[in-house]
PDB file of N, CA, C and O in Angstrom:
ATOM      1  N   MET A   1     -40.484 -23.258 113.971  1.00  0.00           N
ATOM      2  CA  MET A   1     -40.018 -21.911 114.270  1.00  0.00           C
ATOM      3  C   MET A   1     -38.857 -21.510 113.369  1.00  0.00           C
ATOM      4  O   MET A   1     -38.751 -20.348 112.978  1.00  0.00           O
ATOM      5  N   ASP A   2     -37.986 -22.458 113.035  1.00  0.00           N
ATOM      6  CA  ASP A   2     -36.833 -22.142 112.204  1.00  0.00           C
ATOM      7  C   ASP A   2     -37.239 -21.632 110.829  1.00  0.00           C
ATOM      8  O   ASP A   2     -36.620 -20.706 110.305  1.00  0.00           O
ATOM      9  N   ASN A   3     -38.277 -22.227 110.237  1.00  0.00           N
ATOM     10  CA  ASN A   3     -38.734 -21.767 108.924  1.00  0.00           C
ATOM     11  C   ASN A   3     -39.247 -20.339 108.985  1.00  0.00           C
ATOM     12  O   ASN A   3     -39.105 -19.587 108.020  1.00  0.00           O
ATOM     13  N   TYR A   4     -39.835 -19.961 110.094  1.00  0.00           N
ATOM     14  CA  TYR A   4     -40.309 -18.598 110.273  1.00  0.00           C
ATOM     15  C   TYR A   4     -39.137 -17.621 110.163  1.00  0.00           C
ATOM     16  O   TYR A   4     -39.216 -16.634 109.433  1.00  0.00           O
ATOM     17  N   PHE A   5     -38.054 -17.897 110.888  1.00  0.00           N
ATOM     18  CA  PHE A   5     -36.879 -17.019 110.839  1.00  0.00           C
ATOM     19  C   PHE A   5     -36.198 -17.077 109.473  1.00  0.00           C
ATOM     20  O   PHE A   5     -35.710 -16.059 108.983  1.00  0.00           O
ATOM     21  N   LEU A   6     -36.160 -18.242 108.865  1.00  0.00           N
ATOM     22  CA  LEU A   6     -35.562 -18.349 107.528  1.00  0.00           C
ATOM     23  C   LEU A   6     -36.336 -17.512 106.511  1.00  0.00           C
ATOM     24  O   LEU A   6     -35.736 -16.821 105.687  1.00  0.00           O
ATOM     25  N   ASP A   7     -37.637 -17.572 106.567  1.00  0.00           N
ATOM     26  CA  ASP A   7     -38.446 -16.770 105.647  1.00  0.00           C
ATOM     27  C   ASP A   7     -38.217 -15.278 105.871  1.00  0.00           C
ATOM     28  O   ASP A   7     -38.053 -14.521 104.914  1.00  0.00           O
ATOM     29  N   LYS A   8     -38.208 -14.863 107.121  1.00  0.00           N
ATOM     30  CA  LYS A   8     -37.960 -13.459 107.429  1.00  0.00           C
ATOM     31  C   LYS A   8     -36.547 -13.057 107.007  1.00  0.00           C
ATOM     32  O   LYS A   8     -36.340 -11.967 106.473  1.00  0.00           O
ATOM     33  N   PHE A   9     -35.585 -13.931 107.245  1.00  0.00           N
ATOM     34  CA  PHE A   9     -34.191 -13.683 106.875  1.00  0.00           C
ATOM     35  C   PHE A   9     -34.062 -13.526 105.360  1.00  0.00           C
ATOM     36  O   PHE A   9     -33.470 -12.555 104.888  1.00  0.00           O
ATOM     37  N   LYS A  10     -34.603 -14.458 104.608  1.00  0.00           N
ATOM     38  CA  LYS A  10     -34.503 -14.397 103.146  1.00  0.00           C
ATOM     39  C   LYS A  10     -35.195 -13.159 102.595  1.00  0.00           C
ATOM     40  O   LYS A  10     -34.679 -12.516 101.681  1.00  0.00           O
ATOM     41  N   ASP A  11     -36.356 -12.818 103.140  1.00  0.00           N
ATOM     42  CA  ASP A  11     -37.058 -11.609 102.704  1.00  0.00           C
ATOM     43  C   ASP A  11     -36.222 -10.367 102.990  1.00  0.00           C
ATOM     44  O   ASP A  11     -36.111  -9.474 102.149  1.00  0.00           O
ATOM     45  N   TYR A  12     -35.638 -10.319 104.173  1.00  0.00           N
ATOM     46  CA  TYR A  12     -34.833  -9.155 104.551  1.00  0.00           C
ATOM     47  C   TYR A  12     -33.595  -9.041 103.664  1.00  0.00           C
ATOM     48  O   TYR A  12     -33.250  -7.947 103.218  1.00  0.00           O
ATOM     49  N   ILE A  13     -32.936 -10.150 103.411  1.00  0.00           N
ATOM     50  CA  ILE A  13     -31.746 -10.132 102.558  1.00  0.00           C
ATOM     51  C   ILE A  13     -32.133  -9.727 101.140  1.00  0.00           C
ATOM     52  O   ILE A  13     -31.431  -8.932 100.515  1.00  0.00           O
ATOM     53  N   ARG A  14     -33.217 -10.252 100.634  1.00  0.00           N
ATOM     54  CA  ARG A  14     -33.676  -9.895  99.285  1.00  0.00           C
ATOM     55  C   ARG A  14     -33.874  -8.390  99.150  1.00  0.00           C
ATOM     56  O   ARG A  14     -33.568  -7.809  98.109  1.00  0.00           O
ATOM     57  N   ASP A  15     -34.384  -7.765 100.200  1.00  0.00           N
ATOM     58  CA  ASP A  15     -34.683  -6.339 100.157  1.00  0.00           C
ATOM     59  C   ASP A  15     -33.498  -5.450 100.548  1.00  0.00           C
ATOM     60  O   ASP A  15     -33.526  -4.247 100.286  1.00  0.00           O
ATOM     61  N   ASN A  16     -32.457  -6.017 101.170  1.00  0.00           N
ATOM     62  CA  ASN A  16     -31.384  -5.190 101.735  1.00  0.00           C
ATOM     63  C   ASN A  16     -29.968  -5.638 101.403  1.00  0.00           C
ATOM     64  O   ASN A  16     -29.018  -5.089 101.961  1.00  0.00           O
ATOM     65  N   TYR A  17     -29.789  -6.613 100.517  1.00  0.00           N
ATOM     66  CA  TYR A  17     -28.456  -7.124 100.205  1.00  0.00           C
ATOM     67  C   TYR A  17     -27.519  -6.028  99.700  1.00  0.00           C
ATOM     68  O   TYR A  17     -26.300  -6.155  99.819  1.00  0.00           O
ATOM     69  N   ASN A  18     -28.072  -4.963  99.144  1.00  0.00           N
ATOM     70  CA  ASN A  18     -27.259  -3.911  98.538  1.00  0.00           C
ATOM     71  C   ASN A  18     -26.786  -2.848  99.525  1.00  0.00           C
ATOM     72  O   ASN A  18     -26.121  -1.894  99.118  1.00  0.00           O
ATOM     73  N   LYS A  19     -27.102  -2.983 100.780  1.00  0.00           N
ATOM     74  CA  LYS A  19     -26.669  -2.024 101.788  1.00  0.00           C
ATOM     75  C   LYS A  19     -25.299  -2.413 102.325  1.00  0.00           C
ATOM     76  O   LYS A  19     -25.103  -3.537 102.787  1.00  0.00           O
ATOM     77  N   SER A  20     -24.360  -1.487 102.264  1.00  0.00           N
ATOM     78  CA  SER A  20     -22.984  -1.798 102.670  1.00  0.00           C
ATOM     79  C   SER A  20     -22.838  -1.986 104.175  1.00  0.00           C
ATOM     80  O   SER A  20     -21.858  -2.579 104.624  1.00  0.00           O
ATOM     81  N   ASP A  21     -23.779  -1.499 104.955  1.00  0.00           N
ATOM     82  CA  ASP A  21     -23.687  -1.634 106.410  1.00  0.00           C
ATOM     83  C   ASP A  21     -24.466  -2.849 106.941  1.00  0.00           C
ATOM     84  O   ASP A  21     -24.765  -2.923 108.132  1.00  0.00           O
ATOM     85  N   LEU A  22     -24.782  -3.773 106.077  1.00  0.00           N
ATOM     86  CA  LEU A  22     -25.524  -4.965 106.472  1.00  0.00           C
ATOM     87  C   LEU A  22     -24.626  -5.894 107.291  1.00  0.00           C
ATOM     88  O   LEU A  22     -23.579  -6.337 106.817  1.00  0.00           O
ATOM     89  N   THR A  23     -25.039  -6.177 108.499  1.00  0.00           N
ATOM     90  CA  THR A  23     -24.294  -7.079 109.389  1.00  0.00           C
ATOM     91  C   THR A  23     -25.275  -8.062 110.021  1.00  0.00           C
ATOM     92  O   THR A  23     -26.491  -7.906 109.914  1.00  0.00           O
ATOM     93  N   GLY A  24     -24.728  -9.060 110.671  1.00  0.00           N
ATOM     94  CA  GLY A  24     -25.571 -10.013 111.384  1.00  0.00           C
ATOM     95  C   GLY A  24     -26.425  -9.330 112.443  1.00  0.00           C
ATOM     96  O   GLY A  24     -27.593  -9.674 112.623  1.00  0.00           O
ATOM     97  N   SER A  25     -25.848  -8.373 113.136  1.00  0.00           N
ATOM     98  CA  SER A  25     -26.602  -7.647 114.171  1.00  0.00           C
ATOM     99  C   SER A  25     -27.749  -6.848 113.572  1.00  0.00           C
ATOM    100  O   SER A  25     -28.846  -6.819 114.128  1.00  0.00           O
ATOM    101  N   VAL A  26     -27.499  -6.205 112.449  1.00  0.00           N
ATOM    102  CA  VAL A  26     -28.543  -5.422 111.775  1.00  0.00           C
ATOM    103  C   VAL A  26     -29.677  -6.338 111.332  1.00  0.00           C
ATOM    104  O   VAL A  26     -30.853  -6.022 111.509  1.00  0.00           O
ATOM    105  N   ILE A  27     -29.305  -7.477 110.753  1.00  0.00           N
ATOM    106  CA  ILE A  27     -30.319  -8.433 110.297  1.00  0.00           C
ATOM    107  C   ILE A  27     -31.171  -8.899 111.469  1.00  0.00           C
ATOM    108  O   ILE A  27     -32.400  -8.865 111.404  1.00  0.00           O
ATOM    109  N   CYS A  28     -30.520  -9.331 112.531  1.00  0.00           N
ATOM    110  CA  CYS A  28     -31.245  -9.846 113.703  1.00  0.00           C
ATOM    111  C   CYS A  28     -32.147  -8.790 114.314  1.00  0.00           C
ATOM    112  O   CYS A  28     -33.269  -9.086 114.723  1.00  0.00           O
ATOM    113  N   SER A  29     -31.666  -7.574 114.376  1.00  0.00           N
ATOM    114  CA  SER A  29     -32.470  -6.490 114.923  1.00  0.00           C
ATOM    115  C   SER A  29     -33.743  -6.288 114.102  1.00  0.00           C
ATOM    116  O   SER A  29     -34.807  -6.013 114.656  1.00  0.00           O
ATOM    117  N   ASN A  30     -33.631  -6.423 112.796  1.00  0.00           N
ATOM    118  CA  ASN A  30     -34.777  -6.182 111.927  1.00  0.00           C
ATOM    119  C   ASN A  30     -35.733  -7.363 111.809  1.00  0.00           C
ATOM    120  O   ASN A  30     -36.920  -7.172 111.543  1.00  0.00           O
ATOM    121  N   ILE A  31     -35.238  -8.569 112.002  1.00  0.00           N
ATOM    122  CA  ILE A  31     -36.152  -9.714 111.936  1.00  0.00           C
ATOM    123  C   ILE A  31     -36.512 -10.230 113.329  1.00  0.00           C
ATOM    124  O   ILE A  31     -37.245 -11.208 113.471  1.00  0.00           O
ATOM    125  N   HIS A  32     -35.992  -9.566 114.341  1.00  0.00           N
ATOM    126  CA  HIS A  32     -36.346  -9.837 115.738  1.00  0.00           C
ATOM    127  C   HIS A  32     -36.013 -11.262 116.185  1.00  0.00           C
ATOM    128  O   HIS A  32     -36.875 -12.019 116.630  1.00  0.00           O
ATOM    129  N   CYS A  33     -34.744 -11.592 116.048  1.00  0.00           N
ATOM    130  CA  CYS A  33     -34.276 -12.869 116.593  1.00  0.00           C
ATOM    131  C   CYS A  33     -32.856 -12.682 117.106  1.00  0.00           C
ATOM    132  O   CYS A  33     -32.208 -11.678 116.808  1.00  0.00           O
ATOM    133  N   SER A  34     -32.382 -13.640 117.869  1.00  0.00           N
ATOM    134  CA  SER A  34     -31.017 -13.557 118.391  1.00  0.00           C
ATOM    135  C   SER A  34     -30.029 -13.969 117.296  1.00  0.00           C
ATOM    136  O   SER A  34     -30.377 -14.700 116.368  1.00  0.00           O
ATOM    137  N   ARG A  35     -28.808 -13.490 117.424  1.00  0.00           N
ATOM    138  CA  ARG A  35     -27.764 -13.854 116.452  1.00  0.00           C
ATOM    139  C   ARG A  35     -27.524 -15.358 116.475  1.00  0.00           C
ATOM    140  O   ARG A  35     -27.295 -15.966 115.429  1.00  0.00           O
ATOM    141  N   ASP A  36     -27.573 -15.957 117.652  1.00  0.00           N
ATOM    142  CA  ASP A  36     -27.341 -17.391 117.767  1.00  0.00           C
ATOM    143  C   ASP A  36     -28.427 -18.184 117.040  1.00  0.00           C
ATOM    144  O   ASP A  36     -28.129 -19.154 116.342  1.00  0.00           O
ATOM    145  N   THR A  37     -29.681 -17.773 117.205  1.00  0.00           N
ATOM    146  CA  THR A  37     -30.788 -18.447 116.517  1.00  0.00           C
ATOM    147  C   THR A  37     -30.632 -18.336 115.009  1.00  0.00           C
ATOM    148  O   THR A  37     -30.790 -19.317 114.283  1.00  0.00           O
ATOM    149  N   LEU A  38     -30.323 -17.145 114.552  1.00  0.00           N
ATOM    150  CA  LEU A  38     -30.155 -16.948 113.113  1.00  0.00           C
ATOM    151  C   LEU A  38     -28.968 -17.740 112.583  1.00  0.00           C
ATOM    152  O   LEU A  38     -29.077 -18.421 111.563  1.00  0.00           O
ATOM    153  N   ARG A  39     -27.838 -17.651 113.271  1.00  0.00           N
ATOM    154  CA  ARG A  39     -26.631 -18.369 112.847  1.00  0.00           C
ATOM    155  C   ARG A  39     -26.897 -19.865 112.746  1.00  0.00           C
ATOM    156  O   ARG A  39     -26.563 -20.494 111.742  1.00  0.00           O
ATOM    157  N   ARG A  40     -27.491 -20.423 113.775  1.00  0.00           N
ATOM    158  CA  ARG A  40     -27.772 -21.853 113.825  1.00  0.00           C
ATOM    159  C   ARG A  40     -28.751 -22.262 112.717  1.00  0.00           C
ATOM    160  O   ARG A  40     -28.561 -23.287 112.062  1.00  0.00           O
ATOM    161  N   THR A  41     -29.786 -21.464 112.515  1.00  0.00           N
ATOM    162  CA  THR A  41     -30.812 -21.779 111.529  1.00  0.00           C
ATOM    163  C   THR A  41     -30.260 -21.718 110.111  1.00  0.00           C
ATOM    164  O   THR A  41     -30.507 -22.621 109.312  1.00  0.00           O
ATOM    165  N   VAL A  42     -29.518 -20.667 109.791  1.00  0.00           N
ATOM    166  CA  VAL A  42     -28.951 -20.511 108.450  1.00  0.00           C
ATOM    167  C   VAL A  42     -27.901 -21.591 108.194  1.00  0.00           C
ATOM    168  O   VAL A  42     -27.858 -22.168 107.108  1.00  0.00           O
ATOM    169  N   LEU A  43     -27.068 -21.861 109.173  1.00  0.00           N
ATOM    170  CA  LEU A  43     -26.043 -22.892 109.025  1.00  0.00           C
ATOM    171  C   LEU A  43     -26.669 -24.266 108.794  1.00  0.00           C
ATOM    172  O   LEU A  43     -26.198 -25.038 107.959  1.00  0.00           O
ATOM    173  N   HIS A  44     -27.720 -24.562 109.530  1.00  0.00           N
ATOM    174  CA  HIS A  44     -28.395 -25.851 109.386  1.00  0.00           C
ATOM    175  C   HIS A  44     -29.033 -26.000 108.006  1.00  0.00           C
ATOM    176  O   HIS A  44     -28.934 -27.059 107.386  1.00  0.00           O
ATOM    177  N   LYS A  45     -29.684 -24.949 107.528  1.00  0.00           N
ATOM    178  CA  LYS A  45     -30.414 -25.018 106.257  1.00  0.00           C
ATOM    179  C   LYS A  45     -29.492 -24.925 105.037  1.00  0.00           C
ATOM    180  O   LYS A  45     -29.655 -25.682 104.081  1.00  0.00           O
ATOM    181  N   TYR A  46     -28.524 -24.001 105.063  1.00  0.00           N
ATOM    182  CA  TYR A  46     -27.722 -23.717 103.873  1.00  0.00           C
ATOM    183  C   TYR A  46     -26.257 -24.135 103.976  1.00  0.00           C
ATOM    184  O   TYR A  46     -25.522 -24.092 102.989  1.00  0.00           O
ATOM    185  N   ASN A  47     -25.842 -24.535 105.159  1.00  0.00           N
ATOM    186  CA  ASN A  47     -24.444 -24.890 105.400  1.00  0.00           C
ATOM    187  C   ASN A  47     -23.515 -23.699 105.159  1.00  0.00           C
ATOM    188  O   ASN A  47     -22.359 -23.875 104.775  1.00  0.00           O
ATOM    189  N   TYR A  48     -24.019 -22.509 105.383  1.00  0.00           N
ATOM    190  CA  TYR A  48     -23.269 -21.255 105.288  1.00  0.00           C
ATOM    191  C   TYR A  48     -23.454 -20.484 106.579  1.00  0.00           C
ATOM    192  O   TYR A  48     -24.463 -20.641 107.267  1.00  0.00           O
ATOM    193  N   SER A  49     -22.475 -19.648 106.908  1.00  0.00           N
ATOM    194  CA  SER A  49     -22.694 -18.688 107.983  1.00  0.00           C
ATOM    195  C   SER A  49     -23.673 -17.636 107.463  1.00  0.00           C
ATOM    196  O   SER A  49     -23.937 -17.565 106.263  1.00  0.00           O
ATOM    197  N   THR A  50     -24.195 -16.839 108.350  1.00  0.00           N
ATOM    198  CA  THR A  50     -25.151 -15.805 107.962  1.00  0.00           C
ATOM    199  C   THR A  50     -24.557 -14.866 106.919  1.00  0.00           C
ATOM    200  O   THR A  50     -25.176 -14.621 105.883  1.00  0.00           O
ATOM    201  N   MET A  51     -23.370 -14.341 107.182  1.00  0.00           N
ATOM    202  CA  MET A  51     -22.776 -13.377 106.256  1.00  0.00           C
ATOM    203  C   MET A  51     -22.254 -14.055 104.988  1.00  0.00           C
ATOM    204  O   MET A  51     -22.190 -13.415 103.939  1.00  0.00           O
ATOM    205  N   ARG A  52     -21.889 -15.301 105.059  1.00  0.00           N
ATOM    206  CA  ARG A  52     -21.495 -16.020 103.835  1.00  0.00           C
ATOM    207  C   ARG A  52     -22.711 -16.176 102.924  1.00  0.00           C
ATOM    208  O   ARG A  52     -22.586 -16.096 101.702  1.00  0.00           O
ATOM    209  N   TYR A  53     -23.872 -16.395 103.509  1.00  0.00           N
ATOM    210  CA  TYR A  53     -25.100 -16.464 102.713  1.00  0.00           C
ATOM    211  C   TYR A  53     -25.369 -15.113 102.047  1.00  0.00           C
ATOM    212  O   TYR A  53     -25.741 -15.059 100.875  1.00  0.00           O
ATOM    213  N   VAL A  54     -25.179 -14.022 102.797  1.00  0.00           N
ATOM    214  CA  VAL A  54     -25.355 -12.686 102.229  1.00  0.00           C
ATOM    215  C   VAL A  54     -24.395 -12.489 101.063  1.00  0.00           C
ATOM    216  O   VAL A  54     -24.789 -11.975 100.017  1.00  0.00           O
ATOM    217  N   GLU A  55     -23.142 -12.891 101.233  1.00  0.00           N
ATOM    218  CA  GLU A  55     -22.159 -12.784 100.140  1.00  0.00           C
ATOM    219  C   GLU A  55     -22.592 -13.599  98.929  1.00  0.00           C
ATOM    220  O   GLU A  55     -22.432 -13.155  97.792  1.00  0.00           O
ATOM    221  N   TYR A  56     -23.129 -14.770  99.162  1.00  0.00           N
ATOM    222  CA  TYR A  56     -23.618 -15.626  98.082  1.00  0.00           C
ATOM    223  C   TYR A  56     -24.721 -14.907  97.291  1.00  0.00           C
ATOM    224  O   TYR A  56     -24.698 -14.891  96.061  1.00  0.00           O
ATOM    225  N   ILE A  57     -25.670 -14.322  97.997  1.00  0.00           N
ATOM    226  CA  ILE A  57     -26.761 -13.594  97.345  1.00  0.00           C
ATOM    227  C   ILE A  57     -26.206 -12.394  96.587  1.00  0.00           C
ATOM    228  O   ILE A  57     -26.642 -12.110  95.471  1.00  0.00           O
ATOM    229  N   ARG A  58     -25.257 -11.693  97.180  1.00  0.00           N
ATOM    230  CA  ARG A  58     -24.664 -10.537  96.509  1.00  0.00           C
ATOM    231  C   ARG A  58     -23.960 -10.938  95.212  1.00  0.00           C
ATOM    232  O   ARG A  58     -24.066 -10.239  94.204  1.00  0.00           O
ATOM    233  N   VAL A  59     -23.254 -12.045  95.239  1.00  0.00           N
ATOM    234  CA  VAL A  59     -22.579 -12.502  94.018  1.00  0.00           C
ATOM    235  C   VAL A  59     -23.599 -12.904  92.960  1.00  0.00           C
ATOM    236  O   VAL A  59     -23.414 -12.598  91.782  1.00  0.00           O
ATOM    237  N   LEU A  60     -24.667 -13.582  93.357  1.00  0.00           N
ATOM    238  CA  LEU A  60     -25.719 -13.914  92.392  1.00  0.00           C
ATOM    239  C   LEU A  60     -26.323 -12.651  91.777  1.00  0.00           C
ATOM    240  O   LEU A  60     -26.531 -12.585  90.566  1.00  0.00           O
ATOM    241  N   LYS A  61     -26.600 -11.660  92.607  1.00  0.00           N
ATOM    242  CA  LYS A  61     -27.155 -10.403  92.105  1.00  0.00           C
ATOM    243  C   LYS A  61     -26.149  -9.700  91.204  1.00  0.00           C
ATOM    244  O   LYS A  61     -26.529  -9.103  90.197  1.00  0.00           O
ATOM    245  N   ALA A  62     -24.876  -9.768  91.558  1.00  0.00           N
ATOM    246  CA  ALA A  62     -23.839  -9.165  90.724  1.00  0.00           C
ATOM    247  C   ALA A  62     -23.792  -9.819  89.351  1.00  0.00           C
ATOM    248  O   ALA A  62     -23.606  -9.140  88.341  1.00  0.00           O
ATOM    249  N   MET A  63     -23.957 -11.114  89.313  1.00  0.00           N
ATOM    250  CA  MET A  63     -23.974 -11.823  88.034  1.00  0.00           C
ATOM    251  C   MET A  63     -25.142 -11.331  87.176  1.00  0.00           C
ATOM    252  O   MET A  63     -24.993 -11.166  85.966  1.00  0.00           O
ATOM    253  N   GLU A  64     -26.294 -11.098  87.794  1.00  0.00           N
ATOM    254  CA  GLU A  64     -27.441 -10.553  87.066  1.00  0.00           C
ATOM    255  C   GLU A  64     -27.117  -9.169  86.507  1.00  0.00           C
ATOM    256  O   GLU A  64     -27.458  -8.858  85.366  1.00  0.00           O
ATOM    257  N   ILE A  65     -26.462  -8.350  87.310  1.00  0.00           N
ATOM    258  CA  ILE A  65     -26.122  -6.990  86.895  1.00  0.00           C
ATOM    259  C   ILE A  65     -25.107  -7.012  85.754  1.00  0.00           C
ATOM    260  O   ILE A  65     -25.232  -6.256  84.791  1.00  0.00           O
ATOM    261  N   VAL A  66     -24.110  -7.873  85.866  1.00  0.00           N
ATOM    262  CA  VAL A  66     -23.114  -7.999  84.794  1.00  0.00           C
ATOM    263  C   VAL A  66     -23.796  -8.430  83.510  1.00  0.00           C
ATOM    264  O   VAL A  66     -23.504  -7.901  82.438  1.00  0.00           O
ATOM    265  N   TYR A  67     -24.682  -9.366  83.613  1.00  0.00           N
ATOM    266  CA  TYR A  67     -25.411  -9.853  82.443  1.00  0.00           C
ATOM    267  C   TYR A  67     -26.163  -8.713  81.752  1.00  0.00           C
ATOM    268  O   TYR A  67     -26.301  -8.692  80.529  1.00  0.00           O
ATOM    269  N   LYS A  68     -26.642  -7.773  82.558  1.00  0.00           N
ATOM    270  CA  LYS A  68     -27.375  -6.628  82.003  1.00  0.00           C
ATOM    271  C   LYS A  68     -26.438  -5.531  81.497  1.00  0.00           C
ATOM    272  O   LYS A  68     -26.904  -4.546  80.926  1.00  0.00           O
ATOM    273  N   GLY A  69     -25.124  -5.684  81.697  1.00  0.00           N
ATOM    274  CA  GLY A  69     -24.145  -4.757  81.136  1.00  0.00           C
ATOM    275  C   GLY A  69     -23.713  -3.607  82.016  1.00  0.00           C
ATOM    276  O   GLY A  69     -23.090  -2.669  81.518  1.00  0.00           O
ATOM    277  N   ASN A  70     -24.015  -3.635  83.304  1.00  0.00           N
ATOM    278  CA  ASN A  70     -23.604  -2.557  84.198  1.00  0.00           C
ATOM    279  C   ASN A  70     -22.138  -2.733  84.585  1.00  0.00           C
ATOM    280  O   ASN A  70     -21.704  -3.847  84.879  1.00  0.00           O
ATOM    281  N   LYS A  71     -21.378  -1.648  84.587  1.00  0.00           N
ATOM    282  CA  LYS A  71     -19.937  -1.703  84.855  1.00  0.00           C
ATOM    283  C   LYS A  71     -19.576  -1.680  86.346  1.00  0.00           C
ATOM    284  O   LYS A  71     -18.685  -2.418  86.767  1.00  0.00           O
ATOM    285  N   LYS A  72     -20.232  -0.869  87.133  1.00  0.00           N
ATOM    286  CA  LYS A  72     -19.893  -0.739  88.555  1.00  0.00           C
ATOM    287  C   LYS A  72     -20.758  -1.682  89.384  1.00  0.00           C
ATOM    288  O   LYS A  72     -21.623  -1.246  90.144  1.00  0.00           O
ATOM    289  N   VAL A  73     -20.519  -2.940  89.232  1.00  0.00           N
ATOM    290  CA  VAL A  73     -21.322  -3.965  89.882  1.00  0.00           C
ATOM    291  C   VAL A  73     -21.231  -3.870  91.397  1.00  0.00           C
ATOM    292  O   VAL A  73     -22.249  -3.936  92.086  1.00  0.00           O
ATOM    293  N   TYR A  74     -20.031  -3.717  91.915  1.00  0.00           N
ATOM    294  CA  TYR A  74     -19.814  -3.791  93.361  1.00  0.00           C
ATOM    295  C   TYR A  74     -20.695  -2.825  94.142  1.00  0.00           C
ATOM    296  O   TYR A  74     -21.163  -3.172  95.227  1.00  0.00           O
ATOM    297  N   CYS A  75     -20.934  -1.634  93.627  1.00  0.00           N
ATOM    298  CA  CYS A  75     -21.724  -0.658  94.393  1.00  0.00           C
ATOM    299  C   CYS A  75     -23.219  -0.980  94.376  1.00  0.00           C
ATOM    300  O   CYS A  75     -23.971  -0.438  95.186  1.00  0.00           O
ATOM    301  N   HIS A  76     -23.655  -1.838  93.481  1.00  0.00           N
ATOM    302  CA  HIS A  76     -25.066  -2.234  93.422  1.00  0.00           C
ATOM    303  C   HIS A  76     -25.389  -3.403  94.340  1.00  0.00           C
ATOM    304  O   HIS A  76     -26.559  -3.709  94.571  1.00  0.00           O
ATOM    305  N   VAL A  77     -24.366  -4.052  94.861  1.00  0.00           N
ATOM    306  CA  VAL A  77     -24.601  -5.238  95.687  1.00  0.00           C
ATOM    307  C   VAL A  77     -24.050  -5.090  97.109  1.00  0.00           C
ATOM    308  O   VAL A  77     -23.839  -6.085  97.802  1.00  0.00           O
ATOM    309  N   GLY A  78     -23.818  -3.847  97.538  1.00  0.00           N
ATOM    310  CA  GLY A  78     -23.515  -3.612  98.945  1.00  0.00           C
ATOM    311  C   GLY A  78     -22.053  -3.509  99.325  1.00  0.00           C
ATOM    312  O   GLY A  78     -21.719  -3.586 100.507  1.00  0.00           O
ATOM    313  N   TYR A  79     -21.167  -3.337  98.346  1.00  0.00           N
ATOM    314  CA  TYR A  79     -19.746  -3.176  98.671  1.00  0.00           C
ATOM    315  C   TYR A  79     -19.307  -1.765  98.321  1.00  0.00           C
ATOM    316  O   TYR A  79     -19.765  -1.189  97.334  1.00  0.00           O
ATOM    317  N   ASN A  80     -18.417  -1.214  99.135  1.00  0.00           N
ATOM    318  CA  ASN A  80     -17.908   0.133  98.891  1.00  0.00           C
ATOM    319  C   ASN A  80     -16.656   0.120  98.023  1.00  0.00           C
ATOM    320  O   ASN A  80     -16.195   1.174  97.584  1.00  0.00           O
ATOM    321  N   SER A  81     -16.115  -1.035  97.777  1.00  0.00           N
ATOM    322  CA  SER A  81     -14.838  -1.140  97.069  1.00  0.00           C
ATOM    323  C   SER A  81     -14.871  -2.273  96.069  1.00  0.00           C
ATOM    324  O   SER A  81     -15.346  -3.369  96.368  1.00  0.00           O
ATOM    325  N   ASP A  82     -14.362  -2.001  94.873  1.00  0.00           N
ATOM    326  CA  ASP A  82     -14.255  -3.068  93.883  1.00  0.00           C
ATOM    327  C   ASP A  82     -13.189  -4.084  94.278  1.00  0.00           C
ATOM    328  O   ASP A  82     -13.258  -5.242  93.866  1.00  0.00           O
ATOM    329  N   VAL A  83     -12.206  -3.664  95.071  1.00  0.00           N
ATOM    330  CA  VAL A  83     -11.154  -4.574  95.528  1.00  0.00           C
ATOM    331  C   VAL A  83     -11.733  -5.635  96.468  1.00  0.00           C
ATOM    332  O   VAL A  83     -11.433  -6.820  96.329  1.00  0.00           O
ATOM    333  N   VAL A  84     -12.555  -5.210  97.414  1.00  0.00           N
ATOM    334  CA  VAL A  84     -13.185  -6.157  98.345  1.00  0.00           C
ATOM    335  C   VAL A  84     -14.098  -7.100  97.576  1.00  0.00           C
ATOM    336  O   VAL A  84     -14.076  -8.310  97.801  1.00  0.00           O
ATOM    337  N   PHE A  85     -14.893  -6.556  96.680  1.00  0.00           N
ATOM    338  CA  PHE A  85     -15.804  -7.381  95.892  1.00  0.00           C
ATOM    339  C   PHE A  85     -15.020  -8.382  95.047  1.00  0.00           C
ATOM    340  O   PHE A  85     -15.388  -9.555  94.978  1.00  0.00           O
ATOM    341  N   SER A  86     -13.965  -7.938  94.416  1.00  0.00           N
ATOM    342  CA  SER A  86     -13.163  -8.810  93.558  1.00  0.00           C
ATOM    343  C   SER A  86     -12.558  -9.986  94.316  1.00  0.00           C
ATOM    344  O   SER A  86     -12.356 -11.062  93.754  1.00  0.00           O
ATOM    345  N   SER A  87     -12.272  -9.769  95.593  1.00  0.00           N
ATOM    346  CA  SER A  87     -11.683 -10.856  96.393  1.00  0.00           C
ATOM    347  C   SER A  87     -12.678 -11.989  96.634  1.00  0.00           C
ATOM    348  O   SER A  87     -12.273 -13.102  96.970  1.00  0.00           O
ATOM    349  N   LEU A  88     -13.972 -11.722  96.467  1.00  0.00           N
ATOM    350  CA  LEU A  88     -14.999 -12.741  96.689  1.00  0.00           C
ATOM    351  C   LEU A  88     -15.204 -13.658  95.496  1.00  0.00           C
ATOM    352  O   LEU A  88     -15.651 -14.795  95.644  1.00  0.00           O
ATOM    353  N   ILE A  89     -14.875 -13.160  94.318  1.00  0.00           N
ATOM    354  CA  ILE A  89     -15.187 -13.943  93.116  1.00  0.00           C
ATOM    355  C   ILE A  89     -13.972 -14.519  92.448  1.00  0.00           C
ATOM    356  O   ILE A  89     -14.091 -15.198  91.428  1.00  0.00           O
TER     357      ILE A  89
END
């Protein structure tokens, strides 16, 4: 069952990492699982909290965008502020 939620979670994050209103509750609502199930499953598999995993994906995507030469990286990966984004890297 855990792999089912992980697959749904990864698919959802892949398609929605750039949304600034992405939260654990939003994710769970869309993949139809409890926050506890998702938290436990993601922590067990990746050793990250749910939102830390989202941040990890956002930073990876930001690196791709930087490589392509885009200047306003933060707005392409779900952050409203370059200051908040800068604090992650």
